[in-house]
N, C-alpha and C positions, 0 to 999 in steps of 0.2 A: 332479434338480432341482440340488445342491447339488453333485452332482459336477461338472456342467457351467462351475457358478462357480466352479471351480479349475482349468479349464483355461487354458492359456498363454497363450495368444491373449488370455482375458479377465484374466489377472492385467495382461499389458504395454498392453492397454487403460485399464485402474485407473491404471497408474503414469503410462503418458502423460497422462491426464488431470489426473492429481496437478500433474505441471509445470506443465501451462498455469494449470492452478486456481492455483496458488501465487503466478502474476504478481503480480497485484491487490495481495495481502499483501505482496508483496516489495518493492512500488516502494511504499507508501504507508510499511511500516516501515520503509523506509532513511531514508526522506525525516523522518518522525519521530525517528528516532534521531541524526540530524541536528540536529535541534531541540534533543533533550533531553542530545546532548552540548554544549549550548553555553547548557544551564542554561534553556529554556524548552518547558512542555507547549503542543503544540500540539492541543488536542482537538477542532479543529471539522474533525481531516480528512474527518469521514462526509460533511458538506457540501457541503466543495468534492470529494469526489470525486465527489455529484451534480450538482454544476452542474457539472463536468468533461466527467462521463458524459453529460446533456442535450445541451450543446450543442456536443459532440463529435460526436455523432451526428443534428444539425439540420443542421448544417453540412456535414455528409457528404451526406444526404440530400437538399438543397438544391443542392449545389454540382457532384454525382456525385464531391467526390475526397477521399478518406477522409484524403492527406494533407494538406488544411484542418481536416481536422476535428481531426489531431492539434496542429495549430496554433494552434486554436482551444481548444485543452485546455490549452496553452502560456500562452498570453494569459491565460486565467482561474486559473491554477494560478500567475502572476505579483501579478495584480490582487485576487485574496485573500490571496495572501502578502503584499502591501503592506500590506491593510488586516490583516490578523491580528499584523502585526509592529509596525505603529502604534499600534494598541490594546493590545497585552503589553509592546513594550517603550519607544518614546514616551509612552502613557500611564498605563504601570506601572500595570492591569489586573488583576485576580485570575485568575489565567491559566483556572483550571479553568470559573468561570462567562464570560466571555469566550470561551470553547472553547465550552460549550454555546449560547452566542450564535452563531457562527458558524456552529456546524451546524443548530441552528433554520432561520435564514437560507436556509441553500444545500437544505434539506430541501424549503421553503417555496416560495422560489423556482425551484426546479426540477419542481414541481409544479405550480404555476401557469403557468408556460412553455409545460409540456407539456401544460397543459388549453388554453391561449389558443391555441395555434401548429398543435397536432396534433389534441389532441382523442380521438385513437385509436391504438391500437398498429397500426404498420408496420413493415415488413423489409425490409434492405436488403444485399447483398453486402459484408462487413466485410473484415479480411486473411485472406487464405489462408498457407497454410504455406510454408514455404520450406526443401523438404530440401537439407540441405548436402551436396554432394558425397562421393562415398565413403562417408563416416561415416553418413549415415541407411538406408547398404546393408547398414550390422553387424547381425547376428542379434539381434533384441529392441533390445538397447542403442542401435539406429539409430533404432527409431521411438518409443522411448520420450524420447531426447534430443534430435535432430538432423533431428527432423522438426515442428517450430513454426514459430511466426510471428516475427517480426520484433522483437516486442514482449516476446516472451518469451525470447529470446535479450537484448535490451537490459535485462530486469530481473537475469536470474543473471550479467551482465558489470559492472551496475552492484557488485554482492560485492567483487568484490578490487579494482576501481576508489572505491570508499567504504574500502574498508581503506588502500589505499595514500593517500590524499589523508587521511584519520585521523591514522599513524598513521607516513607517512614523509616528509610534507611540514610547512613552515614552519607553513602555512594552517592544517593540520589539525592543531598543539600550538597555534596560537593559538586556535583552536575547545576544542579541551577544557579549555587553562586560563582560559578565561572562562567555563565550565560550572565547574570546583572552582574557583577565585578568580578572579571579575570585579578585585577592588578590586585584588591585585596584577597583576592583567597588564594595567590600565587604567593602572598607579605606571608600566609597562616603557614605558608609549606605544600598547600594542593599544586600539581602541578598540572597545569592547564591544558598544554598540550597533548599530556595522556589522556586525559578527561575526554579532550576533542577527540581524540584519535581513536579511544573506547565506542563514542557515542556515536562516530562516521560510519564505523564498521560495524555496530549493532546494524545500524541503519540502511544499511547497503546492503547486509544479511538481508534484514525484512523485504527487499523491496527486489532482491531476486528470486527469494520464496513467491513473493506474492506474482513475479512473474511465471512461478514455476505453476501456479496454482492458474494461470489462467490457460495453460494447456494439459500437464497431465493431472492437474487438480477436477479437471471433467471429467464423466462418465467415458465419453468418448474423446480421447486427448488427440487434440492439431495443431500442427503449429500453422500458421499463415505470415508474411510479412508485416511488419506493425500492428501484430497481434494487440499488444497494450493500447492502441488507440487513445491516446490519451491521459490513459487512467495515471501515470506517473502526476502529471500535472493538475489533474485534480485531487486526489491525495495532498499536496501541498498545499492545496486553496482547502482543503476540509481542515490543515491545522491548524487555519486561520479562523475556520468555521468553528471549531471548537475548542478557541483562544486557548490550545498549549495544554488540555487535559483531555487526559485519556477519554473519559467518560462522554463531552465534548465530540470528541473527536468520532470515537464512533455512534452517536448521534445522527451526526455527521454524514458520516460512512451508511449508515440503513435509510436517512432520506434520500438520500440522492440514488443509492441500487434499489429502493423500494421504487422508486419513480421510475427507474430503468428499466424495472420488469415489469412496469405497468405501461410503461408505452410500448414493449415487446407486445403483450398481450393486446394491446390495443390495435396494433398492425395485423396479429391473428385472426383477431373477431372481425376486422372489416365493417366499425360500427360508424361508417361515414364520417369520422373525423382522419383529415389529411394526415399522413405516414408523419407528411414532416413537421407539421407541428406536433407530436407524440415527441418525436426521436428528439427538437431543440428542448423541450416542456423542462429534463432534470437540468440543465444547463442553464438555462433563462434563471430558474430559481433559485441556482448557486450562487448566480452573478448577482442578482438581490440579495440573497444573503451574507454575501460579502461587502458587497457596498454599508449595509447598515452596518456587519462588525467595524468595517473599517473606520468608522463614524465614534464606534464606542471601545477603542482597543484597550483592552486588558488583558496582561498575562504574558503577552510578549517579553522575553529578555530583552533587559538595556541594551546587552551587548552585541547581539545578534547582526551577523555579518560583516562585524569591527575585527580583522584581525588583531591576535594580542602583539605588544610589545613591550620585554621587559622594560622596567624604567633600569636606567644606570646611574 
């Protein structure tokens, strides 16, 4: 049994699944990275993921259109982003408490809507893989990287895009300046409130899309209560793991998702390791890494979590 576990085909399937499983973490954590770069925690992304997951699935179920489900997730992200920005930026609420409130709202609303509208678990066909011509035919590498669905490709494409926006554009400079020294940015004519609103809305849209991936992003789409299962909170941790850098966030997402894919395979293979140990492994490693990162905190915004008050 152990010998079969280390066959080439099994290893390829683990890494292929790891790439796919990284998608919701990557979408949510890139959005959270933008939030924190602008100086705002958005601890409610788990709740936003849950609402996005349900409404994208339900819309696809009722209309027969997966793209309408994606559109619904984007709308949910916009609305929840506006709500979060109003609470945290305009009302200057304590960001940790407001984030937990958004999470509880999303958790409760998604469960309530599920029971009121469906009441039972159903499945539909989700997005299929889109093999990239030529590249998908490469031995091993092609199956792992180039035989995924479009949401996976989008998530990884956002890594270089977010890097270019943050570090190679004027808008990215404004985001970083607002997160580092909002008073100085304000004195130079940068609207701190506007930048933070935009970042929170973008982050919320990406969180809602991460939720949509958990349902209609799978070949057999399904919604169950609390389908995000803490992935939003893991995404927040991955921002710290990646030290607020797009490439670091991607590496953290891949590390966690590959370990997750490995523990699933361990359970299936029944190789004699208690499955509880396999389930715990990704979380234990994440905690260990976060402890190390906390002792070497580099890259976080100076004004993170501090409401901006204009000097009079």
